[in-house]
C-alpha positions as CSV (number, residue, x, y, z in Angstrom):
1,M,16.4,29.7,-48.2
2,E,18.6,27.1,-46.6
3,P,21.1,28.2,-43.9
4,E,24.7,28.3,-44.9
5,N,27.0,25.3,-44.2
6,S,23.8,23.1,-43.8
7,H,24.2,19.4,-44.4
8,P,22.4,17.8,-47.3
9,P,18.7,17.3,-46.6
10,L,17.1,13.8,-46.4
11,K,16.1,12.9,-49.9
12,N,13.0,10.8,-49.6
13,T,10.5,9.2,-47.3
14,N,12.4,5.9,-47.2
15,A,15.5,7.6,-45.9
16,L,13.4,9.4,-43.2
17,I,11.9,6.0,-42.1
18,I,15.3,4.4,-42.0
19,K,16.7,7.2,-39.9
20,L,13.8,6.9,-37.5
21,C,14.5,3.2,-37.2
22,V,18.2,3.8,-36.5
23,I,17.4,6.4,-33.8
24,T,14.9,4.0,-32.2
25,A,17.6,1.3,-32.2
26,L,20.0,3.7,-30.6
27,I,17.6,4.5,-27.8
28,L,17.2,0.8,-27.1
29,L,21.0,0.2,-27.2
30,L,21.5,3.1,-24.7
31,L,19.3,1.3,-22.2
32,I,22.2,-1.3,-21.8
33,P,24.7,1.1,-20.2
34,S,21.8,2.6,-18.2
35,S,21.2,-0.8,-16.7
36,W,25.0,-1.1,-16.0
37,I,24.8,2.2,-14.1
38,Q,21.9,0.9,-12.0
39,S,24.0,-2.2,-11.2
40,M,26.8,0.2,-10.1
41,I,24.4,2.1,-7.9
42,D,23.3,-1.2,-6.3
43,E,26.9,-2.1,-5.7
44,R,27.7,1.2,-4.1
45,E,24.6,1.0,-1.9
46,S,25.6,-2.5,-0.8
47,A,29.0,-1.1,0.2
48,L,27.2,1.5,2.2
49,Q,25.1,-1.1,4.0
50,A,28.3,-3.2,4.7
51,T,29.9,-0.1,6.2
52,Q,26.8,0.5,8.3
53,H,26.8,-3.1,9.5
54,N,30.5,-3.0,10.3
55,T,30.0,0.3,12.3
56,A,27.0,-1.3,14.1
57,N,29.1,-4.3,15.1
58,R,31.7,-2.0,16.6
59,W,29.4,0.5,18.2
60,S,26.2,-1.5,18.8
61,A,23.5,-3.1,16.7
62,S,19.9,-1.9,16.4
63,Q,18.4,-2.4,19.8
64,T,15.1,-4.2,20.8
65,L,14.0,-4.3,24.4
66,R,12.0,-7.4,25.3
67,G,10.3,-7.6,28.6
68,P,10.7,-7.3,31.5
69,V,9.2,-10.7,32.6
70,L,8.8,-12.0,36.2
71,V,9.9,-15.7,36.3
72,I,8.9,-17.9,39.3
73,P,10.2,-21.5,39.4
74,Y,7.9,-24.2,40.8
75,T,7.9,-27.9,41.2
76,E,5.4,-30.5,40.0
77,L,5.4,-34.2,40.8
78,D,6.3,-36.1,37.7
79,G,5.9,-39.7,38.7
80,K,8.2,-40.0,41.7
81,V,10.4,-37.0,40.8
82,N,9.7,-33.3,41.5
83,A,10.3,-31.7,38.1
84,Q,11.2,-28.1,38.1
85,Q,9.1,-25.8,35.9
86,Q,8.7,-22.1,35.4
87,L,5.8,-19.6,35.5
88,F,6.3,-16.5,33.3
89,V,4.3,-13.4,34.2
90,L,4.2,-10.2,32.1
91,P,3.7,-6.7,33.7
92,E,0.3,-5.4,34.4
93,N,1.5,-1.9,33.3
94,L,4.7,-1.2,31.5
95,N,5.9,2.4,31.1
96,I,8.9,3.3,29.0
97,R,10.4,6.8,28.5
98,A,13.3,6.9,26.0
99,S,15.5,9.9,25.3
100,V,17.7,9.4,22.2
101,K,20.6,11.5,20.8
102,T,21.8,10.5,17.4
103,K,25.0,11.2,15.5
104,L,26.6,10.2,12.1
105,F,29.7,8.1,11.9
106,H,31.7,8.9,8.8
107,R,33.7,6.1,7.2
108,G,35.3,7.6,4.0
109,I,32.3,8.8,2.0
110,M,29.9,6.5,3.8
111,D,27.7,7.5,6.7
112,A,26.1,5.4,9.5
113,T,23.6,6.5,12.0
114,V,24.2,5.6,15.6
115,Y,22.6,6.8,18.9
116,Q,23.0,7.1,22.6
117,S,19.8,6.6,24.6
118,K,18.6,6.7,28.2
119,I,15.6,4.5,28.7
120,Q,13.5,4.6,31.9
121,V,11.5,1.5,32.4
122,S,8.8,1.2,35.2
123,G,5.7,-0.8,35.8
124,N,4.2,-3.4,38.1
125,F,3.4,-7.1,38.4
126,L,0.4,-8.6,40.2
127,R,1.0,-11.4,42.7
128,S,-2.5,-12.7,42.0
129,A,-1.0,-14.0,38.7
130,L,0.3,-16.9,40.8
131,A,-3.2,-17.9,41.9
132,Q,-4.6,-17.5,38.4
133,S,-2.0,-19.9,37.0
134,G,-3.8,-22.9,38.8
135,I,-0.5,-24.1,40.3
136,K,-0.6,-25.0,44.0
137,P,0.7,-22.2,46.1
138,G,3.0,-24.6,48.0
139,N,4.8,-25.6,44.8
140,F,6.2,-22.1,44.1
141,Q,9.8,-21.4,44.9
142,T,9.3,-17.7,45.5
143,D,12.8,-17.4,47.0
144,K,14.2,-18.2,43.5
145,A,12.1,-15.7,41.6
146,Y,13.8,-13.3,39.2
147,I,13.1,-10.6,36.7
148,T,14.5,-10.9,33.2
149,F,14.6,-8.8,30.0
150,G,16.3,-9.1,26.7
151,L,18.4,-6.7,24.6
152,T,19.6,-7.2,21.0
153,D,23.2,-6.3,21.7
154,L,24.5,-6.2,25.3
155,K,27.6,-4.5,24.1
156,G,25.5,-1.3,23.9
157,L,25.1,-1.1,27.6
158,K,27.1,1.8,29.1
159,S,26.2,1.2,32.8
160,N,25.1,-1.7,34.9
161,P,21.2,-1.6,35.2
162,V,19.8,-1.9,38.7
163,I,16.2,-3.1,39.2
164,E,14.4,-1.4,42.1
165,L,11.5,-3.0,43.9
166,P,10.0,-2.1,47.3
167,G,12.9,-2.5,49.7
168,Q,15.2,-4.0,47.1
169,R,17.9,-2.7,44.6
170,V,19.3,-5.6,42.6
171,A,22.0,-5.3,39.9
172,V,21.3,-7.4,36.8
173,Q,23.6,-10.2,35.5
174,P,24.0,-11.6,32.0
175,I,22.4,-15.0,31.3
176,F,24.5,-17.9,30.1
177,N,21.8,-20.5,30.3
178,E,20.9,-21.9,26.9
179,H,17.3,-22.5,28.0
180,A,16.9,-18.9,29.0
181,L,13.9,-16.8,27.9
182,F,16.1,-14.5,25.8
183,D,19.2,-15.3,23.8
184,S,20.8,-12.0,24.8
185,G,19.3,-11.4,28.2
186,L,19.8,-10.0,31.7
187,Q,18.2,-11.1,34.9
188,A,18.1,-10.1,38.6
189,G,17.1,-12.5,41.4
190,I,14.5,-10.9,43.8
191,R,12.6,-11.6,47.0
192,L,9.0,-11.8,45.8
193,P,7.0,-9.3,48.0
194,D,3.9,-10.5,49.7
195,A,1.9,-7.5,48.5
196,E,-0.5,-7.8,45.6
197,N,1.1,-4.9,43.7
198,I,4.8,-5.4,42.9
199,P,6.2,-2.2,41.3
200,F,9.6,-2.1,39.6
201,N,11.8,0.4,37.8
202,F,15.2,0.5,36.2
203,T,17.2,2.7,33.7
204,L,19.2,1.7,30.7
205,D,22.1,3.7,29.3
206,L,22.1,2.1,25.9
207,N,24.0,2.6,22.6
208,G,22.5,1.4,19.3
209,S,22.4,2.1,15.6
210,E,19.7,2.8,13.1
211,A,16.6,1.6,15.1
212,L,15.2,1.3,18.6
213,N,12.3,-1.1,19.1
214,F,10.2,-2.4,22.0
215,L,8.2,-5.6,22.5
216,H,4.6,-5.0,23.7
217,T,4.7,-7.1,26.9
218,G,2.6,-5.1,29.3
219,K,-1.2,-5.6,29.7
220,T,-1.0,-1.9,29.0
221,T,2.2,-0.7,27.4
222,D,2.9,3.0,27.4
223,V,5.9,4.2,25.4
224,T,7.3,7.7,24.7
225,I,10.4,8.3,22.6
226,N,12.0,11.7,22.4
227,S,14.9,12.2,20.0
228,D,16.9,14.8,18.2
229,W,16.2,13.0,14.8
230,K,14.2,15.3,12.6
231,S,12.8,12.7,10.2
232,P,12.0,9.5,12.1
233,N,10.4,6.4,10.4
234,Y,8.0,4.6,12.7
235,G,7.8,0.9,12.0
236,G,6.6,-2.4,13.4
237,Y,3.1,-3.7,14.1
238,Y,1.8,-0.6,15.9
239,L,2.0,3.0,14.7
240,P,2.2,5.7,17.4
241,D,-1.0,7.3,18.7
242,S,0.6,10.7,18.4
243,H,3.9,12.0,16.9
244,S,5.5,15.3,16.0
245,A,8.7,16.5,14.4
246,D,10.3,19.9,13.9
247,S,13.7,21.4,13.6
248,S,14.6,20.5,17.2
249,G,13.7,16.8,16.9
250,S,10.8,14.4,17.2
251,T,8.5,12.8,19.7
252,A,6.2,9.8,19.5
253,H,3.8,8.2,22.0
254,W,2.2,4.7,22.0
255,R,-0.4,3.4,24.4
256,I,-1.2,-0.3,23.6
257,L,-3.6,-2.7,25.2
258,Y,-3.0,-6.5,25.3
259,Y,-5.9,-7.4,23.0
260,K,-4.7,-9.3,19.9
261,R,-1.2,-9.7,21.4
262,P,0.2,-13.0,20.1
263,F,1.0,-14.3,23.7
264,P,-0.9,-14.4,27.0
265,Q,-0.4,-12.5,30.2
266,Q,1.1,-15.5,31.8
267,W,2.2,-19.0,30.7
268,T,4.4,-21.9,31.8
269,N,7.5,-23.7,30.4
270,N,7.6,-22.1,26.9
271,N,10.9,-20.1,26.7
272,T,10.5,-19.2,23.0
273,L,7.2,-17.3,23.1
274,L,8.7,-13.8,23.3
275,S,11.5,-14.3,20.7
276,G,9.8,-16.1,17.9
277,D,8.8,-14.7,14.4
278,K,5.2,-14.3,15.5
279,A,6.1,-12.1,18.4
280,D,8.3,-10.0,16.1
281,S,5.7,-9.6,13.4
282,E,2.7,-8.9,15.7
283,A,4.1,-7.2,18.9
284,L,7.2,-5.3,17.9
285,F,7.2,-1.5,17.3
286,G,9.6,1.4,17.4
287,V,11.5,4.0,15.4
288,K,14.2,4.0,12.7
289,F,16.8,6.6,12.6
290,R,17.7,6.6,8.9
291,L,18.3,9.3,6.3
292,P,15.0,10.1,4.7
293,V,16.1,9.3,1.2
294,D,19.8,8.8,0.7
295,Q,21.7,9.7,-2.4
296,Y,21.8,6.1,-3.8
297,R,18.0,5.7,-3.7
298,K,17.5,9.1,-5.3
299,T,20.1,8.4,-8.0
300,M,18.5,5.0,-8.7
301,R,15.1,6.6,-9.1
302,T,16.7,9.2,-11.4
303,T,18.3,6.6,-13.7
304,K,14.9,4.9,-14.1
305,Y,13.8,7.9,-16.0
306,S,16.9,7.7,-18.3
307,S,15.0,6.1,-21.2
308,L,12.3,8.8,-21.0
309,I,14.9,11.6,-21.1
310,I,16.9,10.0,-24.0
311,L,13.6,9.4,-26.0
312,L,12.4,13.0,-25.5
313,T,15.8,14.5,-26.3
314,F,16.2,12.5,-29.5
315,V,12.6,13.3,-30.6
316,S,13.2,17.0,-29.9
317,L,16.5,16.9,-31.8
318,F,15.0,15.0,-34.7
319,L,12.1,17.5,-35.0
320,T,14.6,20.3,-34.8
321,E,16.6,19.0,-37.7
322,L,13.4,18.5,-39.8
323,I,12.1,22.0,-39.0
324,R,15.5,23.6,-39.7
325,R,16.0,21.4,-42.7
326,Q,19.5,20.4,-41.5
327,N,20.6,16.8,-41.4
328,I,22.3,15.6,-38.2
329,H,24.4,12.5,-38.7
330,V,23.5,9.3,-36.7
331,F,27.0,9.4,-35.2
332,N,26.2,12.7,-33.6
333,Y,23.1,11.2,-32.0
334,I,25.4,8.5,-30.6
335,L,27.7,11.1,-29.0
336,I,24.7,13.0,-27.5
337,G,23.3,9.8,-26.2
338,A,26.7,8.9,-24.7
339,A,26.8,12.3,-22.9
340,M,23.4,11.6,-21.5
341,V,24.5,8.2,-20.1
342,I,27.7,9.6,-18.6
343,Y,25.5,12.1,-16.9
344,Y,24.3,9.4,-14.4
345,T,27.9,8.4,-13.5
346,L,28.6,12.1,-12.8
347,L,25.5,12.3,-10.7
348,L,26.4,9.2,-8.7
349,S,30.0,10.2,-8.1
350,F,29.3,13.8,-7.1
351,A,26.3,12.7,-4.9
352,E,28.6,10.5,-2.8
353,H,30.7,13.6,-1.9
354,I,28.4,16.6,-1.9
355,G,24.9,15.2,-1.7
356,Y,22.2,14.6,-4.3
357,D,20.9,18.1,-4.8
358,W,24.2,19.8,-5.6
359,A,25.3,16.8,-7.6
360,Y,22.1,17.0,-9.7
361,L,22.7,20.7,-10.4
362,I,26.3,20.3,-11.4
363,S,25.8,17.2,-13.5
364,S,22.8,18.8,-15.3
365,V,24.4,22.1,-16.0
366,A,27.5,20.3,-17.3
367,T,25.6,17.9,-19.6
368,I,23.2,20.6,-20.9
369,S,26.0,23.0,-21.7
370,L,28.0,20.3,-23.5
371,I,25.0,19.2,-25.6
372,A,24.0,22.8,-26.3
373,W,27.5,23.7,-27.4
374,F,27.7,20.5,-29.6
375,T,24.3,21.3,-31.2
376,A,25.4,24.9,-31.9
377,S,28.5,23.6,-33.7
378,L,26.4,21.1,-35.7
379,M,23.7,23.6,-36.8
380,H,25.8,26.7,-36.9
381,N,23.0,28.5,-35.1
382,R,23.3,29.6,-31.5
383,S,19.7,30.5,-31.1
384,V,18.7,26.9,-31.9
385,A,21.3,25.6,-29.5
386,V,20.0,27.9,-26.8
387,L,16.4,26.7,-27.5
388,F,17.5,23.1,-27.4
389,G,19.4,23.7,-24.2
390,G,16.3,25.2,-22.7
391,I,14.3,22.1,-23.7
392,L,16.9,19.8,-22.0
393,A,16.9,22.1,-18.9
394,F,13.1,21.6,-18.7
395,F,13.4,17.9,-19.0
396,Y,16.0,17.6,-16.2
397,G,14.1,20.1,-14.1
398,F,11.0,18.0,-14.6
399,I,12.7,14.9,-13.4
400,Y,14.2,16.6,-10.4
401,V,10.7,17.8,-9.3
402,I,9.4,14.3,-9.7
403,I,12.2,12.8,-7.6
404,Q,11.5,15.4,-4.8
405,L,7.7,14.7,-4.8
406,E,6.7,11.5,-3.1
407,E,2.9,11.3,-3.0
408,L,2.3,13.7,-5.9
409,S,5.0,12.4,-8.3
410,L,2.5,10.3,-10.4
411,L,0.1,13.2,-10.7
412,M,2.7,15.8,-11.6
413,G,4.5,13.5,-13.9
414,S,1.4,12.6,-15.8
415,I,0.4,16.3,-16.2
416,A,3.9,17.3,-17.4
417,L,4.1,14.4,-19.9
418,F,0.7,15.4,-21.3
419,F,2.0,18.9,-22.0
420,I,5.2,17.6,-23.5
421,V,3.3,15.4,-25.9
422,A,1.0,18.3,-26.7
423,A,4.1,20.5,-27.5
424,L,5.5,17.8,-29.8
425,M,2.2,17.6,-31.6
426,Y,2.2,21.4,-32.0
427,F,5.7,21.5,-33.5
428,S,5.4,18.3,-35.6
429,R,2.3,19.7,-37.4
430,K,4.6,22.1,-39.3
431,I,6.5,19.2,-40.9
432,N,5.4,18.0,-44.3
433,W,6.1,14.3,-43.9
434,E,5.7,13.7,-47.6
435,R,8.3,16.3,-48.7
436,H,10.3,16.5,-45.4
437,Y,11.3,20.1,-46.3
């Protein structure tokens, strides 16, 4: 016996096939606004990156420490002219201890990560490097020797660094020489000690944003970074030998030897060796202080499942109307599809203000409730609407779990889809496709 107020059933197989084709076309058409929403997410994320870049320009950019390097001028007879040259010597041992405190700058609904750091740099040079260079000892101008190092953004310095050597404390000065070793560098003139071992140390009070990197310039480079950032991302050519993270922050340690480093321990007259693309790609390492997965990336990943959600919803609704023997007009499918597309704009707009998780809950509850109420009014049956709402809740819950899982997302997604297809097979077996009802 047919339920009261039911719509007229489909009359024949041709009508059923036509409706299936129309529903398929609707699913394909709904992919168009879904792509628009993805473009909107890209636009909002670009606005976030612009805000972060603007904040970095005002606070300080991502910082990279290059060096230090011992530079010793020397002269060579070039025809009848004594041409001035330079010998560059890297540290035998380089030890860096960095302590980093991060904070978020809020610009409207946009956030940017910045940090304050105290970086203690120590190590030693060997005077024997002069003899190993093959240059005549009398050609060196040791009274003009200096130590230099580079930073990405000198604006981030909050105090004037002082390099300490045996019997010397020398404040550094910015470099304005276009032929300098570093584009944004500092240097301190020193008296080159006569001893074989030349220890040094200095401290940097340095502001930066998003990342802190170091260039592997020591024959042995030993770096430790302690920060209050709970989810660091270690990047560059070298991963840390050890690292840990907990509720109080994170720690990472590198100990790197000079084998396979893209530049030698000493060289002459090449002032681009430590700032070229090869040095950056094969000798740079450090940590990034970024939000693990921000709301835009999560929302973008969610929208990529929109076609799957719409397909499963329409299939479930179609099977429901066949089993219930109640015809749902195509226009009602359009309205339900529109609600499912608007869901993603709700998710994006709420995520910008209250975070992805709460936005997902609010948007899902609102959309599921709306569609369940609409289904109940169409079929005049609350139990069917509750069942259909439960199906939608399962779909959205399934997508949320997939988004949260990183490494297991493919496995869990494949298993869940297998059971969904199995369920559709189970319920579709009750349908007589020849008679429909």
